[in-house]
VOBA-1610 file (N, C-alpha, C; in pm, whole numbers, padded with zeros to 5 digits, always signed):
BEGIN
Met+00068-00093-00019Met-00023-00006+00001Met+00068+00117-00014Glu+00189+00104+00038Glu+00306+00193+00045Glu+00316+00309-00075Ile+00307+00238-00202Ile+00332+00324-00337Ile+00231+00377-00413Thr+00122+00343-00323Thr-00029+00386-00390Thr-00029+00493-00279Ile+00004+00528-00159Ile+00015+00587-00075Ile+00070+00737-00148Ser+00221+00726-00157Ser+00301+00767-00216Ser+00249+00869-00346Ile+00212+00794-00427Ile+00156+00875-00574Ile+00007+00974-00493Ile-00060+00902-00452Ile-00154+01013-00412Ile-00106+01141-00310Ala-00016+01122-00249Ala+00030+01222-00160Ala+00164+01328-00276Val+00204+01303-00393Val+00242+01313-00452Val+00156+01405-00553Thr+00035+01343-00599Thr-00066+01391-00652Thr-00137+01510-00586Val-00142+01460-00471Val-00286+01608-00386Val-00172+01719-00377Ile-00002+01722-00362Ile+00078+01825-00314Ile+00091+01892-00454Ile+00089+01863-00559Ile+00112+01885-00707Ile-00008+01962-00758Ser-00146+01869-00716Ser-00261+01989-00767Ser-00275+02082-00696Ile-00258+02071-00539Ile-00304+02171-00422Ile-00191+02311-00536Leu-00087+02298-00531Leu-00025+02426-00604Leu-00037+02431-00727Gly-00112+02353-00847Gly-00130+02365-00956Gly-00278+02486-00937Phe-00349+02442-00838Phe-00503+02548-00806Phe-00429+02665-00794Asn-00331+02694-00728Asn-00316+02819-00700Asn-00152+02868-00772Asn-00144+02817-00854Asn-00060+02893-00934Asn-00072+02854-01104Gln-00148+02977-01137Gln-00164+02928-01310Gln-00050+02891-01376Asn+00043+02956-01347Asn+00167+02966-01482Asn+00245+02798-01444Leu+00239+02723-01347Leu+00261+02601-01302Leu+00176+02512-01408Phe+00045+02554-01368Phe-00058+02511-01414Phe-00081+02452-01560Asn-00057+02587-01633Asn+00004+02588-01749Asn+00094+02514-01844Lys+00209+02532-01736Lys+00337+02461-01840Lys+00348+02296-01809Cys+00238+02240-01738Cys+00270+02121-01647Cys+00128+02039-01730Lys+00025+02084-01770Lys-00085+02059-01865Lys-00027+02007-01973Phe-00121+01861-02012Phe-00133+01811-02166Phe-00188+01908-02262Asn-00073+01946-02347Asn-00132+02036-02471Asn-00086+01996-02569Pro-00144+01949-02638Pro-00050+01822-02792Pro-00054+01925-02871Tyr-00061+02043-02869Tyr+00006+02137-02966Tyr+00139+02156-02914Asp+00188+02203-02775Asp+00317+02237-02724Asp+00396+02146-02742Val+00338+02009-02716Val+00429+01883-02712Val+00454+01866-02874Lys+00403+01871-02960Lys+00408+01826-03103Lys+00508+01958-03131His+00475+02052-03134His+00545+02186-03172His+00652+02233-03111Ser+00691+02253-02969Ser+00736+02308-02909Ser+00832+02175-02837Gly+00796+02061-02862Gly+00902+01969-02796Gly+00886+01925-02674Gln+00759+01986-02599Gln+00743+01952-02459Gln+00710+01835-02441Trp+00786+01735-02435Trp+00731+01608-02423Trp+00710+01564-02269Tyr+00779+01636-02183Tyr+00762+01643-02044Tyr+00604+01638-01995Arg+00537+01688-02089Arg+00411+01690-02029Arg+00318+01554-02074Phe+00344+01454-02122Phe+00345+01316-02122Phe+00304+01287-01971Phe+00370+01337-01884Phe+00384+01288-01727Phe+00329+01370-01654Thr+00353+01515-01643Thr+00304+01630-01558Thr+00197+01642-01537Tyr+00092+01625-01663Tyr-00020+01649-01644Tyr-00082+01573-01559Gly-00064+01423-01537Gly-00135+01349-01458Gly-00114+01368-01325Phe-00067+01465-01291Phe-00068+01503-01172Phe-00110+01669-01116Leu-00175+01677-01212Leu-00271+01833-01197Leu-00414+01794-01213His-00527+01859-01140His-00628+01831-01176His-00713+02004-01173Val-00829+01974-01233Val-00903+02067-01239Val-00968+02122-01132Gly-01027+02087-01028Gly-01050+02119-00926Gly-01053+02003-00807Trp-01113+02018-00703Trp-01120+01937-00573Trp-01218+01813-00591Phe-01310+01846-00682Phe-01423+01740-00699Phe-01307+01628-00790His-01261+01688-00866His-01184+01563-00999His-01072+01542-00911Leu-01032+01611-00842Leu-00902+01572-00720Leu-00934+01417-00627Ile-01013+01441-00584Ile-01083+01370-00461Ile-01143+01250-00546Ile-01187+01230-00633Ile-01268+01095-00722Ile-01140+01044-00772Asn-01054+01105-00844Asn-00950+01011-00864Asn-00877+00940-00780Met-00821+01009-00690Met-00717+00959-00549Met-00825+00836-00486Phe-01001+00930-00504Phe-01040+00779-00382Phe-01037+00665-00489Val-01051+00671-00592Val-01058+00589-00699Val-00932+00443-00723Leu-00800+00557-00703Leu-00672+00498-00691Leu-00629+00444-00573Phe-00697+00498-00443Phe-00679+00421-00320Phe-00768+00277-00275Ser-00872+00286-00343Ser-00982+00170-00369Ser-00909+00042-00400Phe-00868+00082-00573Phe-00777-00035-00657Phe-00673-00037-00650Gly-00577+00054-00557Gly-00412+00061-00602Gly-00359-00026-00490Arg-00442-00022-00348Arg-00421-00125-00237Arg-00437-00305-00328Met-00518-00293-00364Met-00527-00456-00436Met-00400-00492-00507Val-00412-00385-00618Val-00312-00437-00728Val-00168-00403-00687Glu-00145-00372-00559Glu+00000-00360-00517Glu+00028-00459-00415Lys-00092-00548-00362Lys-00103-00659-00268Lys-00045-00770-00353Ala-00132-00799-00496Ala-00138-00858-00586Ala+00019-00863-00664Tyr+00047-00734-00678Tyr+00207-00745-00771Tyr+00287-00794-00691Ser+00267-00765-00535Ser+00368-00784-00468Ser+00383-00994-00433Tyr+00267-00975-00429Tyr+00263-01172-00453Tyr+00314-01228-00551Tyr+00282-01155-00660Tyr+00344-01194-00838Tyr+00515-01171-00852Phe+00541-01070-00791Phe+00672-00975-00832Phe+00748-00960-00748Gly+00697-01008-00602Gly+00804-01049-00514Gly+00856-00855-00469Ser+01006-00887-00449Ser+01044-00747-00418Ser+01034-00623-00508Lys+01018-00654-00658Lys+01004-00554-00768Lys+00890-00508-00782Tyr+00787-00540-00692Tyr+00645-00506-00712Tyr+00637-00356-00724Ile+00735-00270-00676Ile+00727-00125-00659Ile+00754-00063-00793Leu+00873-00130-00855Leu+00903-00116-00991Leu+00841-00160-01108Tyr+00707-00236-01075Tyr+00626-00293-01144Tyr+00494-00206-01167Phe+00458-00157-01018Phe+00365-00076-01004Phe+00387+00030-01068Leu+00500+00075-01076Leu+00558+00227-01094Leu+00538+00243-01279Leu+00590+00131-01299Leu+00580+00096-01466Leu+00443+00087-01535Leu+00375+00060-01438Leu+00203+00045-01509Leu+00158+00220-01465Tyr+00131+00274-01381Tyr+00095+00419-01360Tyr+00191+00488-01406Ile+00298+00498-01430Ile+00389+00613-01535Ile+00349+00552-01638Gly+00394+00463-01711Gly+00341+00429-01822Gly+00232+00439-01895Ser+00127+00452-01812Ser+00029+00465-01845Ser-00084+00577-01884Leu+00068+00711-01833Leu+00014+00792-01796Leu+00061+00857-01979Leu+00136+00802-01986Leu+00192+00831-02123Leu+00122+00776-02232Leu+00113+00663-02232Leu+00031+00567-02322Leu-00102+00604-02363Ser-00157+00648-02268Ser-00300+00652-02271Ser-00325+00776-02338Val-00224+00916-02373Val-00280+01013-02418Val-00192+01047-02559Ile-00172+00920-02622Ile-00095+00923-02732Ile-00204+00913-02833Pro-00326+00908-02827Pro-00420+00902-02925Pro-00474+01041-02889Thr-00483+01117-02803Thr-00493+01286-02801Thr-00418+01328-02839Leu-00265+01286-02880Leu-00200+01371-02907Leu-00217+01379-03117Gly-00285+01246-03133Gly-00257+01255-03286Gly-00396+01331-03302Lys-00513+01331-03203Lys-00626+01428-03252Lys-00647+01569-03252His-00529+01615-03147His-00510+01739-03104His-00421+01837-03153Lys-00316+01748-03212Lys-00210+01815-03206Lys-00161+01920-03283Asn-00267+01974-03348Asn-00258+02112-03432Asn-00365+02192-03377Asp-00431+02165-03220Asp-00523+02250-03175Asp-00462+02326-03070Val-00418+02459-03108Val-00359+02515-02984Val-00479+02515-02846Phe-00560+02524-02888Phe-00658+02537-02736Phe-00660+02416-02653Tyr-00670+02307-02713Tyr-00684+02177-02645Tyr-00599+02143-02534Ser-00665+02103-02421Ser-00553+02086-02322Ser-00630+01984-02214Ser-00552+01899-02170Ser-00612+01800-02059Ser-00479+01773-01965Val-00580+01780-01827Val-00513+01705-01680Val-00602+01595-01598Gly-00481+01547-01540Gly-00583+01443-01464Gly-00509+01320-01486Ala-00533+01241-01367Ala-00465+01094-01322Ala-00543+00975-01386Ser-00651+01029-01463Ser-00762+00918-01516Ser-00729+00812-01566Gly-00629+00869-01673Gly-00580+00742-01763Gly-00536+00665-01664Ala-00390+00683-01600Ala-00344+00587-01493Ala-00431+00539-01412Val-00549+00588-01338Val-00637+00516-01223Val-00684+00436-01320Ser-00753+00467-01455Ser-00838+00324-01551Ser-00697+00229-01554Ala-00573+00222-01573Ala-00507+00086-01569Ala-00510+00051-01433Ile-00477+00127-01329Ile-00493+00054-01190Ile-00615-00021-01196Val-00768+00063-01235Val-00841-00039-01193Val-00876-00152-01311Phe-00801-00133-01378Phe-00832-00276-01494Phe-00729-00393-01448Ala-00616-00338-01423Ala-00521-00431-01347Ala-00587-00529-01257Ser-00645-00426-01182Ser-00739-00513-01068Ser-00848-00610-01166Ile-00916-00584-01278Ile-00984-00650-01311Ile-00948-00808-01345Ile-00827-00753-01405Ile-00757-00899-01477Ile-00752-00983-01345Ile-00675-00961-01216Ile-00632-01045-01137Ile-00788-01090-01045Ala-00874-00983-01014Ala-01015-01058-00954Ala-01090-01006-01029Pro-01168-01048-01149Pro-01271-01030-01233Pro-01432-01012-01164Leu-01423-01133-01029Leu-01526-01137-00981Leu-01596-01092-00855Gln-01447-00962-00827Gln-01463-00904-00682Gln-01594-00808-00762Lys-01662-00740-00645Lys-01758-00646-00654Lys-01732-00519-00687Ile-01798-00445-00761Ile-01741-00310-00777Ile-01868-00201-00753Tyr-01894-00112-00660Tyr-02007-00047-00634Tyr-01964+00099-00668Leu-02088+00097-00720Leu-02136+00270-00805Leu-02218+00359-00709Phe-02185+00459-00714Phe-02306+00540-00598Phe-02405+00567-00660Phe-02470+00537-00768Phe-02628+00524-00796Phe-02679+00394-00831Ile-02571+00253-00784Ile-02633+00139-00788Ile-02628+00062-00644Pro-02714+00041-00576Pro-02690-00030-00479Pro-02658-00169-00466Ile-02639-00243-00552Ile-02602-00347-00588Ile-02460-00338-00606Gly-02359-00470-00591Gly-02225-00442-00652Gly-02234-00544-00794Ile-02102-00496-00893Ile-02127-00521-01002Ile-02021-00584-01015Pro-02006-00738-01068Pro-01904-00836-01120Pro-01789-00737-01185Ala-01686-00738-01124Ala-01570-00634-01218Ala-01561-00650-01324Val-01552-00775-01408Val-01532-00826-01565Val-01656-00754-01615Ile-01791-00765-01554Ile-01897-00721-01615Ile-01909-00569-01603Phe-01822-00503-01504Phe-01815-00338-01496Phe-01711-00326-01608Gly-01623-00375-01646Gly-01512-00350-01689Gly-01571-00353-01853Leu-01648-00443-01901Leu-01703-00468-02037Leu-01805-00329-02109Ile-01848-00280-01999Ile-01973-00188-02006Ile-01898-00062-01966Tyr-01771-00046-01919Tyr-01672+00054-01903Tyr-01610+00080-02062Ile-01568-00016-02085Ile-01459-00032-02227Ile-01571+00034-02299Ala-01692-00028-02335Ala-01804-00032-02467Ala-01826+00152-02429Tyr-01872+00176-02338Tyr-01894+00325-02291Tyr-01763+00393-02336Glu-01681+00364-02328Glu-01575+00506-02333Glu-01536+00501-02485Tyr-01524+00427-02502Tyr-01484+00375-02671Tyr-01593+00455-02785Trp-01758+00450-02716Trp-01846+00520-02769Trp-01875+00667-02792Met-01808+00716-02618Met-01831+00839-02607Met-01698+00863-02674Ser-01567+00852-02644Ser-01460+00877-02760Ser-01464+00931-02874Arg-01578+00871-02938Arg-01597+00906-03089Arg-01695+01009-03118Arg-01805+00973-02996Arg-01911+01077-03022Arg-01919+01236-02941Ala-01834+01225-02796Ala-01862+01305-02725Ala-01781+01444-02769Lys-01856+01528-02669Lys-01798+01661-02753Lys-01765+01740-02608Asp-01755+01681-02512Asp-01749+01732-02357Asp-01613+01709-02297Asn-01583+01759-02232Asn-01416+01806-02200Asn-01344+01683-02118Ile-01420+01593-02122Ile-01361+01450-02034Ile-01270+01371-02165Gly-01182+01333-02060Gly-01079+01247-02172Gly-01094+01136-02192His-01207+01093-02268His-01242+00943-02299His-01138+00848-02365Asp-01046+00909-02439Asp-00956+00832-02507Asp-00883+00810-02408Ala-00825+00898-02311Ala-00721+00818-02199Ala-00824+00731-02127His-00913+00754-02059His-00992+00669-01996His-00986+00482-02062Leu-01017+00519-02191Leu-01039+00372-02257Leu-00874+00348-02243Trp-00752+00396-02322Trp-00666+00339-02364Trp-00558+00310-02210Gly-00599+00380-02131Gly-00532+00359-01967Gly-00596+00208-01935Ala-00720+00190-01956Ala-00758+00065-01912Ala-00713-00078-02018Ile-00686-00015-02166Ile-00623-00162-02177Ile-00484-00124-02170Val-00413-00053-02147Val-00303-00073-02056Val-00273-00122-01943Gly-00344-00141-01863Gly-00371-00205-01755Gly-00370-00343-01789Ile-00470-00365-01892Ile-00474-00500-01889Ile-00379-00575-01987Ile-00300-00520-02093Ile-00174-00611-02156Ile-00077-00600-02036Phe-00049-00502-01994Phe+00079-00451-01925Phe+00086-00569-01784Thr-00034-00609-01714Thr-00057-00693-01628Thr-00038-00846-01657Ile-00096-00857-01824Ile-00100-01019-01861Ile+00076-01005-01930Ala+00118-00910-01984Ala+00239-00920-02051Ala+00363-00956-01943Met+00332-00884-01823Met+00462-00901-01704Met+00464-01038-01643Lys+00305-01086-01622Lys+00274-01231-01566Lys+00166-01326-01652Pro+00185-01326-01792Pro+00098-01466-01806Pro+00009-01530-01725Lys+00098-01553-01659Lys+00019-01697-01574Lys-00134-01605-01478Ile-00125-01476-01500Ile-00255-01409-01426Ile-00351-01374-01541Phe-00318-01384-01660Phe-00440-01455-01737Phe-00517-01572-01711Leu-00404-01667-01722Leu-00469-01810-01706Leu-00567-01850-01581Phe-00495-01732-01435Phe-00609-01758-01307Phe-00711-01666-01359Phe-00713-01564-01438Phe-00840-01473-01488Phe-00960-01623-01576Leu-00878-01669-01636Leu-00988-01754-01735Leu-01050-01864-01597Gln-00964-01896-01509Gln-00963-02023-01450Gln-01103-01933-01329Gln-01098-01835-01290Gln-01193-01746-01233Gln-01322-01747-01286Leu-01317-01742-01405Leu-01457-01715-01488Leu-01560-01891-01499Gly-01424-01952-01471Gly-01516-02123-01467Gly-01477-02208-01584Phe-01360-02132-01682Phe-01283-02233-01748Phe-01162-02307-01687Gln-01205-02419-01767Gln-01092-02529-01745Gln-00924-02494-01757Ile-00869-02469-01663Ile-00736-02420-01707Ile-00649-02465-01618Asn-00533-02532-01622Asn-00453-02620-01547Asn-00314-02492-01541Ile-00334-02449-01407Ile-00234-02331-01378Ile-00097-02412-01310
//
């Protein structure tokens, strides 16, 4: 749980600094135009430690806390003393990879920008779904738990649909690709996890 708490602490501190320093916020947000035309590649990472307000920050950190502890514990089991490295590779890697589609779409739009840890948080959530597909996920407006694998399928379908149609300010591409990174990374690092995933779903798999 220590790395999850550390990431939350760093994100909260930097986000609060960004709330009170517009210059810092502007320098660190993900602006595809500046990345492409000014070579400001650092924005691939810094944007994930900023948020637009308290609600945005609290939601992301609450979800990270809820699922990060479980993934951290599972990674500790599967990867031993190297689990912190793998967890950081997942989190930081998903910050970068989840906004590559956004760069492609908006590289010539000087006015487009985004912030928030949602892509990386999605990666953590979906790593947990691959590890424990039958765990129950509770949403604020649904009084019963949804099996994680069902939630995951609905989430991916919704984010894919919204990424193609939505005109809001939500980073649906980052949500979608963060989820995909979480799945692929976890399986690639330990293929046995996917076999256990199938076994939990009732498939006759020998591990």
